[in-house]
C-alpha positions in Angstrom: 0.0 0.0 0.0 1.2 3.5 -0.8 1.4 5.9 2.0 1.8 9.7 1.4 2.8 11.9 4.4 2.4 15.6 4.3 3.5 17.9 7.1 2.2 21.5 7.4 4.4 23.5 9.7 5.9 20.2 10.8 9.1 18.4 10.0 8.3 14.6 9.7 11.0 12.9 11.7 11.9 9.3 11.9 10.0 8.6 15.1 6.9 10.3 13.7 7.3 8.3 10.5 7.3 5.1 12.6 4.1 6.2 14.5 2.3 6.8 11.2 3.5 3.4 9.7 2.3 1.6 12.8 -1.2 3.2 12.6 -1.5 2.5 8.9 -0.3 -1.1 9.2 -3.1 -1.8 11.7 -5.7 -0.3 9.4 -4.3 -2.4 6.5 -4.6 -5.6 8.6 -8.2 -4.9 9.4 -9.1 -4.5 5.7 -7.2 -7.7 4.8 -4.9 -6.0 2.3 -7.8 -4.3 0.4 -6.4 -0.9 1.2 -5.0 0.8 -1.9 -3.4 4.0 -0.5 -3.3 6.3 2.5 -2.7 10.0 2.8 -1.6 11.3 6.2 -1.6 15.0 6.7 0.0 16.4 9.9 -0.7 20.1 10.8 0.5 22.1 13.8 -1.4 25.2 14.9 0.0 26.8 18.0 -0.4 24.1 20.7 -2.7 21.9 18.7 -1.5 18.8 16.7 -3.9 17.7 14.0 -3.6 14.4 12.2 -5.8 13.5 9.2 -5.8 10.0 7.8 -7.5 9.4 4.4 -7.5 5.8 3.4 -8.6 4.6 -0.1 -9.9 1.0 -0.3 -10.9 -1.2 -3.2 -14.3 -0.5 -4.6 -14.0 3.3 -4.5 -14.3 3.5 -0.7 -12.7 6.4 1.1 -12.3 6.3 4.9 -11.4 9.6 6.7 -10.5 10.3 10.3 -9.3 13.5 11.9 -7.7 13.6 15.4 -6.6 16.5 17.6 -4.4 16.6 20.6 -1.5 18.2 22.3 0.9 15.5 21.1 1.3 13.6 17.9 0.7 10.1 19.3 -2.7 11.3 20.8 -3.8 13.0 17.5 -2.7 9.9 15.4 -4.5 7.5 17.8 -7.8 9.5 17.5 -7.6 9.6 13.7 -6.7 5.9 13.6 -9.7 5.0 15.8 -12.1 6.9 13.6 -10.8 5.2 10.4 -10.7 1.9 12.2 -14.4 2.1 13.1 -15.2 2.9 9.4 -13.0 0.0 8.3 -14.7 -2.5 10.6 -18.1 -1.4 9.3 -16.9 -1.7 5.6 -15.4 -5.1 6.3 -18.6 -6.4 7.9 -20.6 -5.2 4.8 -18.2 -7.1 2.6 -18.4 -10.3 4.6 -22.2 -10.1 5.0 -22.6 -9.6 1.3 -20.4 -12.5 0.5 -22.4 -14.7 3.0 -25.7 -13.6 1.5 -24.5 -14.3 -2.1 -23.2 -17.7 -1.1 -26.4 -18.5 0.8 -28.4 -17.4 -2.3 -26.4 -19.6 -4.6 -26.8 -22.6 -2.2 -30.6 -22.3 -2.0 -30.9 -21.7 -5.8 -28.7 -24.8 -6.6 -30.3 -27.2 -4.1 -34.0 -26.3 -4.2 -35.6 -24.5 -7.1 -38.6 -22.6 -6.0 -41.9 -24.0 -7.3 -44.0 -21.7 -9.4 -47.2 -22.3 -7.4 -47.9 -25.0 -4.9 -50.4 -27.5 -6.4 -52.4 -30.0 -4.4 -51.5 -33.6 -5.0 -53.3 -35.3 -7.8 -55.6 -38.2 -6.9 -55.5 -41.1 -9.4 -58.4 -43.4 -9.1 -58.1 -47.1 -9.8 -59.8 -50.4 -9.2 -58.3 -53.2 -7.2 -59.9 -56.6 -7.0 -60.3 -57.8 -3.4 -60.2 -61.6 -3.3 -60.8 -63.8 -0.3 -57.6 -65.5 0.8 -55.6 -66.4 3.9 -52.7 -64.3 5.2 -50.2 -67.0 4.0 -51.7 -66.9 0.4 -51.4 -63.1 0.4 -47.7 -63.4 1.5 -47.0 -65.9 -1.3 -48.7 -63.5 -3.8 -46.7 -60.6 -2.5 -43.4 -62.6 -2.8 -44.1 -63.9 -6.3 -45.4 -60.6 -7.9 -44.0 -57.2 -8.5 -46.7 -55.6 -6.4 -45.9 -53.3 -3.5 -49.0 -54.4 -1.5 -51.9 -56.9 -1.5 -55.4 -56.0 -0.5 -57.4 -59.1 0.4 -60.5 -60.3 2.3 -59.4 -62.6 5.1 -61.1 -66.0 4.6 -61.5 -66.6 8.3 -62.7 -63.2 9.6 -64.2 -61.8 6.4 -62.4 -58.4 7.0 -60.5 -56.4 4.4 -56.7 -56.5 5.2 -53.6 -55.0 3.6 -50.2 -56.8 3.4 -47.1 -54.8 2.4 -43.3 -55.1 2.4 -41.6 -52.9 5.0 -38.2 -51.1 4.4 -36.4 -53.6 6.6 -37.6 -56.5 4.3 -40.3 -57.9 6.6 -44.0 -58.0 5.8 -46.5 -55.9 7.6 -50.2 -56.6 8.0 -52.8 -53.9 8.5 -56.1 -55.2 10.0 -59.2 -53.1 10.8 -60.2 -52.7 14.4 
């Protein structure tokens, strides 16, 4: 990242340069190297020290902070705090947008939205109910490709249903 330092009525010394570099490095870490350039302007008016940090980030974002104090570290700390707050807000917008876009892609890929919910279609059919024993119904279920057998029990004269369960066993449904 490019850092430009301007001093108005101030000589920028080596210790002051280190203070500025330290403040800008922290801001750059927060933005995950998305900071393009920074301009630091130091102004001294009588007893006031004024530090202004203008940071340019990717996507045409400009973060600005001005700090005042009676020493340079105090003024730089205030300006850095203001820019840091803006950087945190910008970073959260970037990450939230990324999460929202990723969530939108996931839902779009996994489950397309139906145009309009339709009620299930009822298909009517006829099924012959023959009188037989439970054992005969089991043999018919084993031999055929049917998923179930509806039959009239020869002993009790009630209508029963015999079907194959997921575990491979047969299940019998009897009326009460």
